[in-house]
mmCIF entry with sequence, helices, sheets and N, C-alpha, C, O atoms, coordinates in Angstrom:
data_MODEL
# 
_entry.id   MODEL 
# 
_entity.id                         1 
_entity.type                       polymer 
_entity.pdbx_number_of_molecules   1 
# 
_entity_poly.entity_id                      1 
_entity_poly.type                           'polypeptide(L)' 
_entity_poly.nstd_linkage                   no 
_entity_poly.nstd_monomer                   no 
_entity_poly.pdbx_seq_one_letter_code       
;(UNK)(UNK)(UNK)(UNK)(UNK)(UNK)(UNK)(UNK)(UNK)(UNK)(UNK)(UNK)(UNK)(UNK)(UNK)(UNK)
(UNK)(UNK)(UNK)(UNK)(UNK)(UNK)(UNK)(UNK)(UNK)(UNK)(UNK)(UNK)(UNK)(UNK)(UNK)(UNK)
(UNK)(UNK)(UNK)(UNK)(UNK)(UNK)(UNK)(UNK)(UNK)(UNK)(UNK)(UNK)(UNK)(UNK)(UNK)(UNK)
(UNK)(UNK)(UNK)(UNK)(UNK)(UNK)(UNK)
;
_entity_poly.pdbx_seq_one_letter_code_can   XXXXXXXXXXXXXXXXXXXXXXXXXXXXXXXXXXXXXXXXXXXXXXXXXXXXXXX 
_entity_poly.pdbx_strand_id                 A 
# 
loop_
_entity_poly_seq.entity_id 
_entity_poly_seq.num 
_entity_poly_seq.mon_id 
_entity_poly_seq.hetero 
1 1  UNK n 
1 2  UNK n 
1 3  UNK n 
1 4  UNK n 
1 5  UNK n 
1 6  UNK n 
1 7  UNK n 
1 8  UNK n 
1 9  UNK n 
1 10 UNK n 
1 11 UNK n 
1 12 UNK n 
1 13 UNK n 
1 14 UNK n 
1 15 UNK n 
1 16 UNK n 
1 17 UNK n 
1 18 UNK n 
1 19 UNK n 
1 20 UNK n 
1 21 UNK n 
1 22 UNK n 
1 23 UNK n 
1 24 UNK n 
1 25 UNK n 
1 26 UNK n 
1 27 UNK n 
1 28 UNK n 
1 29 UNK n 
1 30 UNK n 
1 31 UNK n 
1 32 UNK n 
1 33 UNK n 
1 34 UNK n 
1 35 UNK n 
1 36 UNK n 
1 37 UNK n 
1 38 UNK n 
1 39 UNK n 
1 40 UNK n 
1 41 UNK n 
1 42 UNK n 
1 43 UNK n 
1 44 UNK n 
1 45 UNK n 
1 46 UNK n 
1 47 UNK n 
1 48 UNK n 
1 49 UNK n 
1 50 UNK n 
1 51 UNK n 
1 52 UNK n 
1 53 UNK n 
1 54 UNK n 
1 55 UNK n 
# 
_struct_asym.id          A 
_struct_asym.entity_id   1 
# 
loop_
_struct_conf.conf_type_id 
_struct_conf.id 
_struct_conf.pdbx_PDB_helix_id 
_struct_conf.beg_label_comp_id 
_struct_conf.beg_label_asym_id 
_struct_conf.beg_label_seq_id 
_struct_conf.pdbx_beg_PDB_ins_code 
_struct_conf.end_label_comp_id 
_struct_conf.end_label_asym_id 
_struct_conf.end_label_seq_id 
_struct_conf.pdbx_end_PDB_ins_code 
_struct_conf.beg_auth_comp_id 
_struct_conf.beg_auth_asym_id 
_struct_conf.beg_auth_seq_id 
_struct_conf.end_auth_comp_id 
_struct_conf.end_auth_asym_id 
_struct_conf.end_auth_seq_id 
_struct_conf.pdbx_PDB_helix_class 
_struct_conf.details 
_struct_conf.pdbx_PDB_helix_length 
HELX_P HELX_P1 AA1 UNK A 19 ? UNK A 31 ? UNK A 19 UNK A 31 1 ? 13 
HELX_P HELX_P2 AA2 UNK A 36 ? UNK A 54 ? UNK A 36 UNK A 54 1 ? 19 
# 
_struct_conf_type.id          HELX_P 
_struct_conf_type.criteria    ? 
_struct_conf_type.reference   ? 
# 
loop_
_atom_site.group_PDB 
_atom_site.id 
_atom_site.type_symbol 
_atom_site.label_atom_id 
_atom_site.label_alt_id 
_atom_site.label_comp_id 
_atom_site.label_asym_id 
_atom_site.label_entity_id 
_atom_site.label_seq_id 
_atom_site.pdbx_PDB_ins_code 
_atom_site.Cartn_x 
_atom_site.Cartn_y 
_atom_site.Cartn_z 
_atom_site.occupancy 
_atom_site.B_iso_or_equiv 
_atom_site.pdbx_formal_charge 
_atom_site.auth_seq_id 
_atom_site.auth_comp_id 
_atom_site.auth_asym_id 
_atom_site.auth_atom_id 
_atom_site.pdbx_PDB_model_num 
ATOM 1   N N  . UNK A 1 1  ? -94.826  -129.937 141.147 1.00 0.00 ? 1  UNK A N  1 
ATOM 2   C CA . UNK A 1 1  ? -95.844  -130.656 141.886 1.00 0.00 ? 1  UNK A CA 1 
ATOM 3   C C  . UNK A 1 1  ? -97.090  -130.741 141.015 1.00 0.00 ? 1  UNK A C  1 
ATOM 4   O O  . UNK A 1 1  ? -97.634  -129.718 140.600 1.00 0.00 ? 1  UNK A O  1 
ATOM 5   N N  . UNK A 1 2  ? -97.541  -131.960 140.739 1.00 0.00 ? 2  UNK A N  1 
ATOM 6   C CA . UNK A 1 2  ? -98.695  -132.163 139.888 1.00 0.00 ? 2  UNK A CA 1 
ATOM 7   C C  . UNK A 1 2  ? -99.974  -132.149 140.716 1.00 0.00 ? 2  UNK A C  1 
ATOM 8   O O  . UNK A 1 2  ? -100.025 -132.718 141.806 1.00 0.00 ? 2  UNK A O  1 
ATOM 9   N N  . UNK A 1 3  ? -101.004 -131.495 140.192 1.00 0.00 ? 3  UNK A N  1 
ATOM 10  C CA . UNK A 1 3  ? -102.277 -131.390 140.884 1.00 0.00 ? 3  UNK A CA 1 
ATOM 11  C C  . UNK A 1 3  ? -103.006 -132.729 140.821 1.00 0.00 ? 3  UNK A C  1 
ATOM 12  O O  . UNK A 1 3  ? -103.117 -133.316 139.745 1.00 0.00 ? 3  UNK A O  1 
ATOM 13  N N  . UNK A 1 4  ? -103.505 -133.223 141.958 1.00 0.00 ? 4  UNK A N  1 
ATOM 14  C CA . UNK A 1 4  ? -104.287 -134.460 141.929 1.00 0.00 ? 4  UNK A CA 1 
ATOM 15  C C  . UNK A 1 4  ? -105.529 -134.293 141.055 1.00 0.00 ? 4  UNK A C  1 
ATOM 16  O O  . UNK A 1 4  ? -106.104 -133.206 140.987 1.00 0.00 ? 4  UNK A O  1 
ATOM 17  N N  . UNK A 1 5  ? -105.937 -135.366 140.391 1.00 0.00 ? 5  UNK A N  1 
ATOM 18  C CA . UNK A 1 5  ? -107.096 -135.326 139.501 1.00 0.00 ? 5  UNK A CA 1 
ATOM 19  C C  . UNK A 1 5  ? -108.354 -134.876 140.233 1.00 0.00 ? 5  UNK A C  1 
ATOM 20  O O  . UNK A 1 5  ? -109.183 -134.172 139.654 1.00 0.00 ? 5  UNK A O  1 
ATOM 21  N N  . UNK A 1 6  ? -108.512 -135.269 141.494 1.00 0.00 ? 6  UNK A N  1 
ATOM 22  C CA . UNK A 1 6  ? -109.740 -134.990 142.226 1.00 0.00 ? 6  UNK A CA 1 
ATOM 23  C C  . UNK A 1 6  ? -109.826 -133.555 142.754 1.00 0.00 ? 6  UNK A C  1 
ATOM 24  O O  . UNK A 1 6  ? -110.881 -133.144 143.236 1.00 0.00 ? 6  UNK A O  1 
ATOM 25  N N  . UNK A 1 7  ? -108.752 -132.801 142.672 1.00 0.00 ? 7  UNK A N  1 
ATOM 26  C CA . UNK A 1 7  ? -108.753 -131.447 143.220 1.00 0.00 ? 7  UNK A CA 1 
ATOM 27  C C  . UNK A 1 7  ? -109.444 -130.481 142.262 1.00 0.00 ? 7  UNK A C  1 
ATOM 28  O O  . UNK A 1 7  ? -109.027 -130.318 141.115 1.00 0.00 ? 7  UNK A O  1 
ATOM 29  N N  . UNK A 1 8  ? -110.490 -129.854 142.746 1.00 0.00 ? 8  UNK A N  1 
ATOM 30  C CA . UNK A 1 8  ? -111.250 -128.898 141.941 1.00 0.00 ? 8  UNK A CA 1 
ATOM 31  C C  . UNK A 1 8  ? -110.918 -127.496 142.428 1.00 0.00 ? 8  UNK A C  1 
ATOM 32  O O  . UNK A 1 8  ? -110.849 -127.251 143.632 1.00 0.00 ? 8  UNK A O  1 
ATOM 33  N N  . UNK A 1 9  ? -110.718 -126.598 141.512 1.00 0.00 ? 9  UNK A N  1 
ATOM 34  C CA . UNK A 1 9  ? -110.421 -125.209 141.878 1.00 0.00 ? 9  UNK A CA 1 
ATOM 35  C C  . UNK A 1 9  ? -111.724 -124.527 142.294 1.00 0.00 ? 9  UNK A C  1 
ATOM 36  O O  . UNK A 1 9  ? -112.512 -124.092 141.455 1.00 0.00 ? 9  UNK A O  1 
ATOM 37  N N  . UNK A 1 10 ? -111.926 -124.447 143.598 1.00 0.00 ? 10 UNK A N  1 
ATOM 38  C CA . UNK A 1 10 ? -113.162 -123.872 144.101 1.00 0.00 ? 10 UNK A CA 1 
ATOM 39  C C  . UNK A 1 10 ? -112.942 -122.851 145.214 1.00 0.00 ? 10 UNK A C  1 
ATOM 40  O O  . UNK A 1 10 ? -113.893 -122.194 145.638 1.00 0.00 ? 10 UNK A O  1 
ATOM 41  N N  . UNK A 1 11 ? -111.725 -122.708 145.690 1.00 0.00 ? 11 UNK A N  1 
ATOM 42  C CA . UNK A 1 11 ? -111.440 -121.772 146.768 1.00 0.00 ? 11 UNK A CA 1 
ATOM 43  C C  . UNK A 1 11 ? -111.197 -120.384 146.196 1.00 0.00 ? 11 UNK A C  1 
ATOM 44  O O  . UNK A 1 11 ? -110.406 -120.214 145.268 1.00 0.00 ? 11 UNK A O  1 
ATOM 45  N N  . UNK A 1 12 ? -111.874 -119.405 146.748 1.00 0.00 ? 12 UNK A N  1 
ATOM 46  C CA . UNK A 1 12 ? -111.724 -118.029 146.287 1.00 0.00 ? 12 UNK A CA 1 
ATOM 47  C C  . UNK A 1 12 ? -110.849 -117.244 147.255 1.00 0.00 ? 12 UNK A C  1 
ATOM 48  O O  . UNK A 1 12 ? -110.905 -117.443 148.468 1.00 0.00 ? 12 UNK A O  1 
ATOM 49  N N  . UNK A 1 13 ? -110.046 -116.355 146.701 1.00 0.00 ? 13 UNK A N  1 
ATOM 50  C CA . UNK A 1 13 ? -109.226 -115.451 147.504 1.00 0.00 ? 13 UNK A CA 1 
ATOM 51  C C  . UNK A 1 13 ? -109.642 -114.036 147.138 1.00 0.00 ? 13 UNK A C  1 
ATOM 52  O O  . UNK A 1 13 ? -109.638 -113.662 145.965 1.00 0.00 ? 13 UNK A O  1 
ATOM 53  N N  . UNK A 1 14 ? -109.998 -113.261 148.137 1.00 0.00 ? 14 UNK A N  1 
ATOM 54  C CA . UNK A 1 14 ? -110.363 -111.866 147.910 1.00 0.00 ? 14 UNK A CA 1 
ATOM 55  C C  . UNK A 1 14 ? -109.354 -111.006 148.647 1.00 0.00 ? 14 UNK A C  1 
ATOM 56  O O  . UNK A 1 14 ? -109.183 -111.139 149.859 1.00 0.00 ? 14 UNK A O  1 
ATOM 57  N N  . UNK A 1 15 ? -108.697 -110.140 147.929 1.00 0.00 ? 15 UNK A N  1 
ATOM 58  C CA . UNK A 1 15 ? -107.676 -109.295 148.542 1.00 0.00 ? 15 UNK A CA 1 
ATOM 59  C C  . UNK A 1 15 ? -107.703 -107.924 147.887 1.00 0.00 ? 15 UNK A C  1 
ATOM 60  O O  . UNK A 1 15 ? -107.843 -107.805 146.669 1.00 0.00 ? 15 UNK A O  1 
ATOM 61  N N  . UNK A 1 16 ? -107.569 -106.910 148.695 1.00 0.00 ? 16 UNK A N  1 
ATOM 62  C CA . UNK A 1 16 ? -107.466 -105.558 148.156 1.00 0.00 ? 16 UNK A CA 1 
ATOM 63  C C  . UNK A 1 16 ? -105.993 -105.223 148.007 1.00 0.00 ? 16 UNK A C  1 
ATOM 64  O O  . UNK A 1 16 ? -105.225 -105.287 148.966 1.00 0.00 ? 16 UNK A O  1 
ATOM 65  N N  . UNK A 1 17 ? -105.617 -104.869 146.798 1.00 0.00 ? 17 UNK A N  1 
ATOM 66  C CA . UNK A 1 17 ? -104.245 -104.465 146.535 1.00 0.00 ? 17 UNK A CA 1 
ATOM 67  C C  . UNK A 1 17 ? -104.271 -103.166 145.742 1.00 0.00 ? 17 UNK A C  1 
ATOM 68  O O  . UNK A 1 17 ? -105.309 -102.763 145.216 1.00 0.00 ? 17 UNK A O  1 
ATOM 69  N N  . UNK A 1 18 ? -103.131 -102.528 145.666 1.00 0.00 ? 18 UNK A N  1 
ATOM 70  C CA . UNK A 1 18 ? -103.045 -101.293 144.897 1.00 0.00 ? 18 UNK A CA 1 
ATOM 71  C C  . UNK A 1 18 ? -103.224 -101.601 143.416 1.00 0.00 ? 18 UNK A C  1 
ATOM 72  O O  . UNK A 1 18 ? -102.718 -102.612 142.929 1.00 0.00 ? 18 UNK A O  1 
ATOM 73  N N  . UNK A 1 19 ? -103.937 -100.742 142.697 1.00 0.00 ? 19 UNK A N  1 
ATOM 74  C CA . UNK A 1 19 ? -104.178 -100.969 141.267 1.00 0.00 ? 19 UNK A CA 1 
ATOM 75  C C  . UNK A 1 19 ? -102.904 -101.197 140.461 1.00 0.00 ? 19 UNK A C  1 
ATOM 76  O O  . UNK A 1 19 ? -102.909 -101.988 139.517 1.00 0.00 ? 19 UNK A O  1 
ATOM 77  N N  . UNK A 1 20 ? -101.819 -100.522 140.812 1.00 0.00 ? 20 UNK A N  1 
ATOM 78  C CA . UNK A 1 20 ? -100.586 -100.693 140.036 1.00 0.00 ? 20 UNK A CA 1 
ATOM 79  C C  . UNK A 1 20 ? -100.014 -102.091 140.202 1.00 0.00 ? 20 UNK A C  1 
ATOM 80  O O  . UNK A 1 20 ? -99.404  -102.617 139.271 1.00 0.00 ? 20 UNK A O  1 
ATOM 81  N N  . UNK A 1 21 ? -100.199 -102.714 141.382 1.00 0.00 ? 21 UNK A N  1 
ATOM 82  C CA . UNK A 1 21 ? -99.710  -104.077 141.580 1.00 0.00 ? 21 UNK A CA 1 
ATOM 83  C C  . UNK A 1 21 ? -100.590 -105.067 140.822 1.00 0.00 ? 21 UNK A C  1 
ATOM 84  O O  . UNK A 1 21 ? -100.091 -106.057 140.287 1.00 0.00 ? 21 UNK A O  1 
ATOM 85  N N  . UNK A 1 22 ? -101.882 -104.808 140.774 1.00 0.00 ? 22 UNK A N  1 
ATOM 86  C CA . UNK A 1 22 ? -102.768 -105.671 139.999 1.00 0.00 ? 22 UNK A CA 1 
ATOM 87  C C  . UNK A 1 22 ? -102.394 -105.592 138.520 1.00 0.00 ? 22 UNK A C  1 
ATOM 88  O O  . UNK A 1 22 ? -102.367 -106.605 137.821 1.00 0.00 ? 22 UNK A O  1 
ATOM 89  N N  . UNK A 1 23 ? -102.111 -104.401 138.063 1.00 0.00 ? 23 UNK A N  1 
ATOM 90  C CA . UNK A 1 23 ? -101.729 -104.220 136.661 1.00 0.00 ? 23 UNK A CA 1 
ATOM 91  C C  . UNK A 1 23 ? -100.425 -104.974 136.361 1.00 0.00 ? 23 UNK A C  1 
ATOM 92  O O  . UNK A 1 23 ? -100.295 -105.606 135.313 1.00 0.00 ? 23 UNK A O  1 
ATOM 93  N N  . UNK A 1 24 ? -99.462  -104.902 137.293 1.00 0.00 ? 24 UNK A N  1 
ATOM 94  C CA . UNK A 1 24 ? -98.195  -105.621 137.127 1.00 0.00 ? 24 UNK A CA 1 
ATOM 95  C C  . UNK A 1 24 ? -98.447  -107.128 137.063 1.00 0.00 ? 24 UNK A C  1 
ATOM 96  O O  . UNK A 1 24 ? -97.904  -107.818 136.200 1.00 0.00 ? 24 UNK A O  1 
ATOM 97  N N  . UNK A 1 25 ? -99.271  -107.631 137.979 1.00 0.00 ? 25 UNK A N  1 
ATOM 98  C CA . UNK A 1 25 ? -99.558  -109.066 138.031 1.00 0.00 ? 25 UNK A CA 1 
ATOM 99  C C  . UNK A 1 25 ? -100.283 -109.519 136.767 1.00 0.00 ? 25 UNK A C  1 
ATOM 100 O O  . UNK A 1 25 ? -99.975  -110.582 136.227 1.00 0.00 ? 25 UNK A O  1 
ATOM 101 N N  . UNK A 1 26 ? -101.232 -108.734 136.294 1.00 0.00 ? 26 UNK A N  1 
ATOM 102 C CA . UNK A 1 26 ? -101.942 -109.081 135.064 1.00 0.00 ? 26 UNK A CA 1 
ATOM 103 C C  . UNK A 1 26 ? -100.987 -109.130 133.876 1.00 0.00 ? 26 UNK A C  1 
ATOM 104 O O  . UNK A 1 26 ? -101.120 -109.991 133.007 1.00 0.00 ? 26 UNK A O  1 
ATOM 105 N N  . UNK A 1 27 ? -100.034 -108.217 133.835 1.00 0.00 ? 27 UNK A N  1 
ATOM 106 C CA . UNK A 1 27 ? -99.050  -108.188 132.746 1.00 0.00 ? 27 UNK A CA 1 
ATOM 107 C C  . UNK A 1 27 ? -98.157  -109.422 132.799 1.00 0.00 ? 27 UNK A C  1 
ATOM 108 O O  . UNK A 1 27 ? -97.889  -110.052 131.776 1.00 0.00 ? 27 UNK A O  1 
ATOM 109 N N  . UNK A 1 28 ? -97.693  -109.763 134.018 1.00 0.00 ? 28 UNK A N  1 
ATOM 110 C CA . UNK A 1 28 ? -96.832  -110.941 134.158 1.00 0.00 ? 28 UNK A CA 1 
ATOM 111 C C  . UNK A 1 28 ? -97.597  -112.215 133.806 1.00 0.00 ? 28 UNK A C  1 
ATOM 112 O O  . UNK A 1 28 ? -97.043  -113.109 133.167 1.00 0.00 ? 28 UNK A O  1 
ATOM 113 N N  . UNK A 1 29 ? -98.865  -112.308 134.217 1.00 0.00 ? 29 UNK A N  1 
ATOM 114 C CA . UNK A 1 29 ? -99.695  -113.473 133.883 1.00 0.00 ? 29 UNK A CA 1 
ATOM 115 C C  . UNK A 1 29 ? -99.876  -113.564 132.376 1.00 0.00 ? 29 UNK A C  1 
ATOM 116 O O  . UNK A 1 29 ? -99.758  -114.643 131.796 1.00 0.00 ? 29 UNK A O  1 
ATOM 117 N N  . UNK A 1 30 ? -100.159 -112.452 131.753 1.00 0.00 ? 30 UNK A N  1 
ATOM 118 C CA . UNK A 1 30 ? -100.340 -112.415 130.306 1.00 0.00 ? 30 UNK A CA 1 
ATOM 119 C C  . UNK A 1 30 ? -99.059  -112.821 129.582 1.00 0.00 ? 30 UNK A C  1 
ATOM 120 O O  . UNK A 1 30 ? -99.104  -113.561 128.600 1.00 0.00 ? 30 UNK A O  1 
ATOM 121 N N  . UNK A 1 31 ? -97.921  -112.336 130.069 1.00 0.00 ? 31 UNK A N  1 
ATOM 122 C CA . UNK A 1 31 ? -96.630  -112.698 129.477 1.00 0.00 ? 31 UNK A CA 1 
ATOM 123 C C  . UNK A 1 31 ? -96.365  -114.203 129.564 1.00 0.00 ? 31 UNK A C  1 
ATOM 124 O O  . UNK A 1 31 ? -95.700  -114.770 128.698 1.00 0.00 ? 31 UNK A O  1 
ATOM 125 N N  . UNK A 1 32 ? -96.892  -114.851 130.622 1.00 0.00 ? 32 UNK A N  1 
ATOM 126 C CA . UNK A 1 32 ? -96.735  -116.299 130.807 1.00 0.00 ? 32 UNK A CA 1 
ATOM 127 C C  . UNK A 1 32 ? -97.872  -117.074 130.148 1.00 0.00 ? 32 UNK A C  1 
ATOM 128 O O  . UNK A 1 32 ? -97.950  -118.296 130.276 1.00 0.00 ? 32 UNK A O  1 
ATOM 129 N N  . UNK A 1 33 ? -98.753  -116.365 129.441 1.00 0.00 ? 33 UNK A N  1 
ATOM 130 C CA . UNK A 1 33 ? -99.923  -116.967 128.785 1.00 0.00 ? 33 UNK A CA 1 
ATOM 131 C C  . UNK A 1 33 ? -100.782 -117.721 129.798 1.00 0.00 ? 33 UNK A C  1 
ATOM 132 O O  . UNK A 1 33 ? -101.196 -118.855 129.559 1.00 0.00 ? 33 UNK A O  1 
ATOM 133 N N  . UNK A 1 34 ? -101.042 -117.068 130.935 1.00 0.00 ? 34 UNK A N  1 
ATOM 134 C CA . UNK A 1 34 ? -101.848 -117.641 132.015 1.00 0.00 ? 34 UNK A CA 1 
ATOM 135 C C  . UNK A 1 34 ? -102.915 -116.641 132.440 1.00 0.00 ? 34 UNK A C  1 
ATOM 136 O O  . UNK A 1 34 ? -102.814 -115.444 132.171 1.00 0.00 ? 34 UNK A O  1 
ATOM 137 N N  . UNK A 1 35 ? -103.937 -117.158 133.107 1.00 0.00 ? 35 UNK A N  1 
ATOM 138 C CA . UNK A 1 35 ? -104.910 -116.279 133.747 1.00 0.00 ? 35 UNK A CA 1 
ATOM 139 C C  . UNK A 1 35 ? -104.250 -115.724 135.009 1.00 0.00 ? 35 UNK A C  1 
ATOM 140 O O  . UNK A 1 35 ? -103.245 -116.260 135.476 1.00 0.00 ? 35 UNK A O  1 
ATOM 141 N N  . UNK A 1 36 ? -104.808 -114.665 135.550 1.00 0.00 ? 36 UNK A N  1 
ATOM 142 C CA . UNK A 1 36 ? -104.268 -114.103 136.784 1.00 0.00 ? 36 UNK A CA 1 
ATOM 143 C C  . UNK A 1 36 ? -104.349 -115.141 137.905 1.00 0.00 ? 36 UNK A C  1 
ATOM 144 O O  . UNK A 1 36 ? -103.403 -115.287 138.680 1.00 0.00 ? 36 UNK A O  1 
ATOM 145 N N  . UNK A 1 37 ? -105.469 -115.863 137.998 1.00 0.00 ? 37 UNK A N  1 
ATOM 146 C CA . UNK A 1 37 ? -105.627 -116.890 139.032 1.00 0.00 ? 37 UNK A CA 1 
ATOM 147 C C  . UNK A 1 37 ? -104.587 -118.002 138.859 1.00 0.00 ? 37 UNK A C  1 
ATOM 148 O O  . UNK A 1 37 ? -103.986 -118.447 139.836 1.00 0.00 ? 37 UNK A O  1 
ATOM 149 N N  . UNK A 1 38 ? -104.379 -118.442 137.633 1.00 0.00 ? 38 UNK A N  1 
ATOM 150 C CA . UNK A 1 38 ? -103.392 -119.485 137.374 1.00 0.00 ? 38 UNK A CA 1 
ATOM 151 C C  . UNK A 1 38 ? -101.988 -119.031 137.694 1.00 0.00 ? 38 UNK A C  1 
ATOM 152 O O  . UNK A 1 38 ? -101.183 -119.793 138.230 1.00 0.00 ? 38 UNK A O  1 
ATOM 153 N N  . UNK A 1 39 ? -101.694 -117.778 137.360 1.00 0.00 ? 39 UNK A N  1 
ATOM 154 C CA . UNK A 1 39 ? -100.369 -117.228 137.641 1.00 0.00 ? 39 UNK A CA 1 
ATOM 155 C C  . UNK A 1 39 ? -100.135 -117.116 139.150 1.00 0.00 ? 39 UNK A C  1 
ATOM 156 O O  . UNK A 1 39 ? -99.056  -117.450 139.640 1.00 0.00 ? 39 UNK A O  1 
ATOM 157 N N  . UNK A 1 40 ? -101.150 -116.643 139.883 1.00 0.00 ? 40 UNK A N  1 
ATOM 158 C CA . UNK A 1 40 ? -101.022 -116.537 141.341 1.00 0.00 ? 40 UNK A CA 1 
ATOM 159 C C  . UNK A 1 40 ? -100.823 -117.914 141.964 1.00 0.00 ? 40 UNK A C  1 
ATOM 160 O O  . UNK A 1 40 ? -100.020 -118.070 142.884 1.00 0.00 ? 40 UNK A O  1 
ATOM 161 N N  . UNK A 1 41 ? -101.546 -118.904 141.470 1.00 0.00 ? 41 UNK A N  1 
ATOM 162 C CA . UNK A 1 41 ? -101.385 -120.265 141.972 1.00 0.00 ? 41 UNK A CA 1 
ATOM 163 C C  . UNK A 1 41 ? -99.947  -120.744 141.745 1.00 0.00 ? 41 UNK A C  1 
ATOM 164 O O  . UNK A 1 41 ? -99.345  -121.356 142.627 1.00 0.00 ? 41 UNK A O  1 
ATOM 165 N N  . UNK A 1 42 ? -99.413  -120.464 140.576 1.00 0.00 ? 42 UNK A N  1 
ATOM 166 C CA . UNK A 1 42 ? -98.033  -120.852 140.256 1.00 0.00 ? 42 UNK A CA 1 
ATOM 167 C C  . UNK A 1 42 ? -97.044  -120.154 141.198 1.00 0.00 ? 42 UNK A C  1 
ATOM 168 O O  . UNK A 1 42 ? -96.107  -120.792 141.677 1.00 0.00 ? 42 UNK A O  1 
ATOM 169 N N  . UNK A 1 43 ? -97.230  -118.881 141.466 1.00 0.00 ? 43 UNK A N  1 
ATOM 170 C CA . UNK A 1 43 ? -96.322  -118.138 142.334 1.00 0.00 ? 43 UNK A CA 1 
ATOM 171 C C  . UNK A 1 43 ? -96.406  -118.620 143.782 1.00 0.00 ? 43 UNK A C  1 
ATOM 172 O O  . UNK A 1 43 ? -95.385  -118.725 144.462 1.00 0.00 ? 43 UNK A O  1 
ATOM 173 N N  . UNK A 1 44 ? -97.617  -118.913 144.252 1.00 0.00 ? 44 UNK A N  1 
ATOM 174 C CA . UNK A 1 44 ? -97.787  -119.408 145.621 1.00 0.00 ? 44 UNK A CA 1 
ATOM 175 C C  . UNK A 1 44 ? -97.131  -120.771 145.759 1.00 0.00 ? 44 UNK A C  1 
ATOM 176 O O  . UNK A 1 44 ? -96.448  -121.031 146.749 1.00 0.00 ? 44 UNK A O  1 
ATOM 177 N N  . UNK A 1 45 ? -97.329  -121.649 144.775 1.00 0.00 ? 45 UNK A N  1 
ATOM 178 C CA . UNK A 1 45 ? -96.711  -122.981 144.800 1.00 0.00 ? 45 UNK A CA 1 
ATOM 179 C C  . UNK A 1 45 ? -95.190  -122.866 144.798 1.00 0.00 ? 45 UNK A C  1 
ATOM 180 O O  . UNK A 1 45 ? -94.515  -123.563 145.556 1.00 0.00 ? 45 UNK A O  1 
ATOM 181 N N  . UNK A 1 46 ? -94.650  -121.995 143.955 1.00 0.00 ? 46 UNK A N  1 
ATOM 182 C CA . UNK A 1 46 ? -93.193  -121.822 143.870 1.00 0.00 ? 46 UNK A CA 1 
ATOM 183 C C  . UNK A 1 46 ? -92.627  -121.314 145.187 1.00 0.00 ? 46 UNK A C  1 
ATOM 184 O O  . UNK A 1 46 ? -91.577  -121.780 145.629 1.00 0.00 ? 46 UNK A O  1 
ATOM 185 N N  . UNK A 1 47 ? -93.305  -120.370 145.816 1.00 0.00 ? 47 UNK A N  1 
ATOM 186 C CA . UNK A 1 47 ? -92.837  -119.839 147.099 1.00 0.00 ? 47 UNK A CA 1 
ATOM 187 C C  . UNK A 1 47 ? -92.909  -120.906 148.179 1.00 0.00 ? 47 UNK A C  1 
ATOM 188 O O  . UNK A 1 47 ? -92.005  -121.015 149.007 1.00 0.00 ? 47 UNK A O  1 
ATOM 189 N N  . UNK A 1 48 ? -93.969  -121.688 148.176 1.00 0.00 ? 48 UNK A N  1 
ATOM 190 C CA . UNK A 1 48 ? -94.105  -122.770 149.155 1.00 0.00 ? 48 UNK A CA 1 
ATOM 191 C C  . UNK A 1 48 ? -92.957  -123.771 149.003 1.00 0.00 ? 48 UNK A C  1 
ATOM 192 O O  . UNK A 1 48 ? -92.350  -124.182 149.992 1.00 0.00 ? 48 UNK A O  1 
ATOM 193 N N  . UNK A 1 49 ? -92.666  -124.156 147.771 1.00 0.00 ? 49 UNK A N  1 
ATOM 194 C CA . UNK A 1 49 ? -91.574  -125.106 147.523 1.00 0.00 ? 49 UNK A CA 1 
ATOM 195 C C  . UNK A 1 49 ? -90.227  -124.509 147.889 1.00 0.00 ? 49 UNK A C  1 
ATOM 196 O O  . UNK A 1 49 ? -89.359  -125.217 148.399 1.00 0.00 ? 49 UNK A O  1 
ATOM 197 N N  . UNK A 1 50 ? -90.037  -123.218 147.640 1.00 0.00 ? 50 UNK A N  1 
ATOM 198 C CA . UNK A 1 50 ? -88.782  -122.555 148.001 1.00 0.00 ? 50 UNK A CA 1 
ATOM 199 C C  . UNK A 1 50 ? -88.580  -122.572 149.517 1.00 0.00 ? 50 UNK A C  1 
ATOM 200 O O  . UNK A 1 50 ? -87.486  -122.852 150.006 1.00 0.00 ? 50 UNK A O  1 
ATOM 201 N N  . UNK A 1 51 ? -89.652  -122.268 150.250 1.00 0.00 ? 51 UNK A N  1 
ATOM 202 C CA . UNK A 1 51 ? -89.550  -122.268 151.728 1.00 0.00 ? 51 UNK A CA 1 
ATOM 203 C C  . UNK A 1 51 ? -89.352  -123.667 152.283 1.00 0.00 ? 51 UNK A C  1 
ATOM 204 O O  . UNK A 1 51 ? -88.619  -123.859 153.253 1.00 0.00 ? 51 UNK A O  1 
ATOM 205 N N  . UNK A 1 52 ? -90.012  -124.650 151.664 1.00 0.00 ? 52 UNK A N  1 
ATOM 206 C CA . UNK A 1 52 ? -89.870  -126.030 152.129 1.00 0.00 ? 52 UNK A CA 1 
ATOM 207 C C  . UNK A 1 52 ? -88.434  -126.527 151.924 1.00 0.00 ? 52 UNK A C  1 
ATOM 208 O O  . UNK A 1 52 ? -87.909  -127.292 152.734 1.00 0.00 ? 52 UNK A O  1 
ATOM 209 N N  . UNK A 1 53 ? -87.814  -126.085 150.838 1.00 0.00 ? 53 UNK A N  1 
ATOM 210 C CA . UNK A 1 53 ? -86.443  -126.491 150.556 1.00 0.00 ? 53 UNK A CA 1 
ATOM 211 C C  . UNK A 1 53 ? -85.453  -125.908 151.567 1.00 0.00 ? 53 UNK A C  1 
ATOM 212 O O  . UNK A 1 53 ? -84.411  -126.506 151.836 1.00 0.00 ? 53 UNK A O  1 
ATOM 213 N N  . UNK A 1 54 ? -85.782  -124.739 152.125 1.00 0.00 ? 54 UNK A N  1 
ATOM 214 C CA . UNK A 1 54 ? -84.916  -124.096 153.115 1.00 0.00 ? 54 UNK A CA 1 
ATOM 215 C C  . UNK A 1 54 ? -84.933  -124.832 154.454 1.00 0.00 ? 54 UNK A C  1 
ATOM 216 O O  . UNK A 1 54 ? -83.953  -124.811 155.199 1.00 0.00 ? 54 UNK A O  1 
ATOM 217 N N  . UNK A 1 55 ? -86.050  -125.476 154.745 1.00 0.00 ? 55 UNK A N  1 
ATOM 218 C CA . UNK A 1 55 ? -86.211  -126.146 156.065 1.00 0.00 ? 55 UNK A CA 1 
ATOM 219 C C  . UNK A 1 55 ? -85.403  -127.393 156.174 1.00 0.00 ? 55 UNK A C  1 
ATOM 220 O O  . UNK A 1 55 ? -85.433  -128.059 157.209 1.00 0.00 ? 55 UNK A O  1 
# 
């Protein structure tokens, strides 16, 4: 799914998670050569598409 040109990344998500999960997520983002925010966006999009395909 391609992001529309007019969509600006301005929404913030604040969540408290365990430090070990943050460390895992940062490692996975780094392995994908992405920022943590970019990696989370990719994972949320993938999960959304997976659920939509099930319906």
